[in-house]
N, C-alpha and C positions, 0 to 999 in steps of 0.2 A: 452861774453854776447850778443854782437851784432849778432853773428852767431846764437845763440839760438832764438833771436827775429825773425830773418828772417826765421828760420825753423818753428817757431810758426805761422807766417803769411802764409807761404806756406801751412802748414797743414790745417789752417783755410780755405783758399780758395779752396783747394782740397775737403774739406768736403762740402763746399757750392756747388761746381760743382757736387759732387755725389748726394747731396740732390735735386738739381735742376732737375736732371734726373728722380726723383721719383714723381714729381708733375703730377697730372692728372687734366687737365683743363675740366670744364663742357662744355657740348654741348650748342650750341647757343640757342636751344629751351628751355633748362633748365633755362638758364640765363634770357630769356624773361619771362617765366612763373613765376619764383621766383621774378623778378622785379615787375611784375604786382601785385603779391600777397602782396609784401611789400608796394607798393603804396596804395593798397586797405585797408590794415590795418592802414596805416598812416591817410588816409582820414577818416576811420571809427572812429579812436580815436580822430581826430580833431573835428568831428561832435559831438562826445560824450562829450568832454570837453566844447565845445560851448554850448551845451544844459544844461549841469550842471551849466555853468556860467550864463546862462539866468535864471535858476531856483533860484540860489543864489541872483541874482540881483533883481528878483521879490520879493523874501522873504525879502531882505533888504529894498526895497521900502515900503513894508507893515509895517515893524518895524519902519522905520523913519517917515512915515506919521502919 
């Protein structure tokens, strides 16, 4: 049983080593462009949610008054 366990662990780590060699890392330029793109989307959605919040606040103020 213990021998089977060690074989399974050895096989697992050999598989990890084989898969690690298949990884393709993106170029630095691609990472920079995609990071800027993600930040732009986050900022755009933040502004959108803020504007929607202001609209609802204005509407609630009209209803309450």
